[in-house]
C-alpha positions in Angstrom: 104.0 154.6 165.5 103.2 151.6 163.3 104.0 152.3 159.6 103.0 149.7 157.0 104.9 150.3 153.7 102.8 148.5 151.1 105.1 149.3 148.1 106.6 145.8 148.0 103.4 144.2 146.9 102.5 143.8 143.2 102.0 145.4 140.8 105.8 145.9 141.0 105.7 149.5 139.6 107.2 151.6 142.3 110.5 153.4 142.1 110.7 153.4 138.3 113.5 156.0 138.5 115.6 153.3 140.0 114.7 150.4 137.6 117.8 150.8 135.4 120.0 149.9 138.4 118.5 146.4 138.2 117.4 145.8 134.6 117.2 147.4 131.2 114.5 145.0 130.1 110.9 145.8 129.6 108.5 142.9 129.6 104.7 143.1 129.1 103.3 143.1 132.7 100.6 140.8 131.5 103.3 138.1 131.4 104.1 138.8 135.0 100.4 138.5 136.0 100.0 135.3 134.0 103.0 133.7 135.9 101.6 134.9 139.3 98.2 133.3 138.7 99.2 130.0 137.1 99.3 126.8 139.1 102.4 126.0 141.1 105.2 124.5 139.0 103.6 125.9 135.8 105.8 126.7 132.7 107.7 129.9 133.3 110.9 131.0 131.5 114.1 131.8 133.4 114.1 135.2 131.7 110.7 136.1 133.1 111.7 135.0 136.6 114.9 137.0 136.4 112.9 140.0 135.3 110.4 139.7 138.1 113.2 139.5 140.6 114.8 142.6 139.2 111.6 144.7 139.4 111.0 143.4 142.9 114.5 144.5 143.8 113.6 147.9 142.4 110.7 147.9 144.9 113.0 147.1 147.8 115.4 149.8 146.8 112.6 152.3 146.6 111.4 151.2 150.0 114.9 151.7 151.4 114.9 155.2 149.8 111.6 156.2 151.5 112.8 154.8 154.8 115.9 156.9 154.5 113.7 160.0 154.1 111.8 159.0 157.3 115.1 158.6 159.3 116.4 161.9 158.0 113.3 163.6 159.3 113.7 161.9 162.7 117.3 163.1 162.8 116.3 166.6 161.8 113.9 166.6 164.7 116.6 165.4 167.0 114.8 162.3 168.1 116.2 159.5 166.0 118.7 158.2 168.6 116.0 158.4 171.3 113.6 156.3 169.3 113.3 152.5 169.2 113.2 151.7 165.4 112.2 148.2 164.4 112.2 147.1 160.8 110.5 143.8 159.9 107.9 142.2 157.6 104.9 139.9 157.8 106.1 137.8 154.9 108.6 137.4 152.1 108.0 136.7 148.4 108.3 133.7 146.2 110.0 133.8 142.8 109.6 130.2 141.6 112.1 128.8 144.1 109.5 126.1 144.7 107.3 126.7 141.7 105.2 129.6 142.9 105.1 133.4 143.1 104.0 136.0 145.6 103.2 135.0 149.2 100.5 133.3 151.2 100.9 130.0 149.3 103.7 128.1 151.1 105.9 128.0 154.2 109.2 127.7 152.5 112.0 130.0 153.6 111.4 132.6 150.9 108.0 133.4 152.4 108.7 133.1 156.2 112.2 134.3 156.5 112.0 138.1 156.9 114.3 141.0 158.0 114.4 142.0 161.7 116.5 145.1 162.4 116.3 146.9 165.8 117.9 150.3 166.2 118.3 151.9 169.6 121.8 153.2 170.2 121.0 154.3 173.7 120.8 150.7 174.8 122.2 148.5 172.0 125.5 148.2 170.3 125.8 147.4 166.6 125.9 143.6 166.1 124.6 140.8 163.9 122.8 138.0 165.8 122.7 134.7 163.8 120.2 132.9 166.0 116.8 132.3 164.4 114.0 134.1 166.1 110.3 134.9 165.5 108.5 138.2 164.8 106.0 137.1 167.5 108.7 138.2 170.0 108.8 141.8 168.9 105.9 142.6 171.2 107.5 141.3 174.4 110.8 142.9 173.4 109.3 146.4 173.1 107.7 146.0 176.5 110.9 144.8 178.1 113.0 147.6 176.7 110.4 150.1 178.1 110.4 148.2 181.4 106.8 147.4 181.1 105.8 144.0 182.5 105.1 141.4 179.9 101.6 139.9 180.3 101.4 136.3 181.3 100.0 133.5 179.1 101.1 135.1 175.8 103.3 133.5 173.1 105.9 136.2 173.0 109.3 136.1 174.6 111.6 139.2 174.9 114.7 139.2 172.7 116.5 141.6 175.1 118.6 138.9 176.8 119.7 137.7 173.4 120.6 141.2 172.3 122.6 141.9 175.5 124.2 138.5 175.4 122.6 137.4 178.7 120.8 134.3 179.7 117.1 134.2 179.7 116.1 133.7 176.1 114.9 130.2 176.0 112.6 129.8 172.9 113.6 126.5 171.2 110.9 126.1 168.6 109.4 128.5 166.1 106.0 127.9 164.5 104.6 129.1 161.2 101.0 128.4 160.0 99.1 128.9 156.8 95.5 128.2 156.0 94.7 127.9 152.3 91.5 127.0 150.5 91.6 123.2 151.2 94.8 122.6 153.0 96.5 123.9 156.2 100.3 124.0 156.5 102.2 124.0 159.7 106.0 124.4 160.0 108.2 124.1 163.0 111.9 125.0 163.2 114.3 123.7 165.8 118.0 124.3 165.6 119.1 123.5 162.0 115.9 121.5 161.3 112.6 122.5 159.8 109.5 120.4 159.3 106.5 121.3 157.1 103.4 119.3 157.7 100.2 119.6 155.5 96.9 118.8 157.0 96.0 116.7 153.9 98.2 114.7 151.6 98.8 116.9 148.6 101.3 116.4 145.7 101.9 120.1 145.5 102.9 120.3 149.2 104.3 117.0 150.3 105.3 116.7 154.0 108.9 117.9 154.1 111.9 117.9 156.5 115.0 120.0 155.7 118.3 120.7 157.3 118.6 124.4 156.8 122.3 124.5 157.6 123.3 122.1 154.9 120.4 122.9 152.6 119.3 126.5 153.0 117.3 126.5 149.7 115.2 123.5 150.9 116.0 121.2 147.9 116.6 117.9 149.7 113.5 116.5 151.5 114.7 114.2 154.4 111.2 113.4 155.6 111.6 109.6 154.9 115.3 109.3 155.7 115.6 111.2 159.0 112.6 109.5 160.8 113.7 110.1 164.3 114.1 113.9 163.8 110.8 114.0 161.9 108.9 112.3 164.7 110.5 114.6 167.3 109.2 117.7 165.5 105.9 116.1 164.7 105.3 115.6 168.4 105.8 119.4 169.0 103.4 120.3 166.2 100.8 117.9 167.6 101.1 119.3 171.1 101.0 122.8 169.9 97.9 122.1 167.9 96.1 120.7 170.9 97.2 123.7 173.0 95.6 126.3 170.7 92.5 124.4 169.7 
C-alpha cells in the first residue's frame, strides 16, 4: 500500500486537540498566509515564525497519532511484523531559516532532508544509520528485500547492504533538483559537502557551497574560498546534466 498523509501541508489546522502541547498563542491565520506569500527575506517577526513552527509541530504530532492508529490495526490483524513499513517524505518545510516558508522554493536542508524509517523486524535489527542516503533508493531496496531483480539502467541503489552492514552500497553522490518559474536549482552532496548551483545568477539564490558537518544550518557560504571542492562538485553536476538531457 502507498499512503500519502497530506495533513502536514497548510493550512496548519489539523490536530487542534494537541495544539496546547506546543503553544497557547492564537494568531490570526491571515498573518501566517501573509508571511508564506511574501518575497523571500521579507519582514517577519520572530514571534510569528515561532508560532508557525509550533502549529506545524502540532501537525507532526497529529500525523504521528494517526500513524499509531494504523500500526495498532496492523498489530490487531497480526500482520505488522510481517509487513515492510517505510516512512518517508517528498520534502521538508521552510520556516524562515533562509528567508522563506513552505516548500518547493529552495534546496536548503530544511526542504530536502526528510525522515527515512524502515521497519521489518523479520530481517532488520533496530539501529540508526548516520550515512546520508536518497529517497530514490527506496524503490531498489524494496525489490531487493523481496528478492526481485532490480531493473538495469535505473537510478536507484538498494540500501540493503548498508542496513546489513555489508559491502555493496556504493552511491557517493546525491542529487536534488528544483525547477521554479525562471530559475532551476541543482544541488549535489558528497561526504560532508553540498553544492547548490542555480541555472541563472540570482541574488536570492546565490551559488553556494557548504560543509554540512561544520555548518549544518548552511550559514557560511564557502563557494569562493573552497574553489577546488567547488569545481569537483561542479564537474559532477555538469556530467549528470548531460546524462539526463
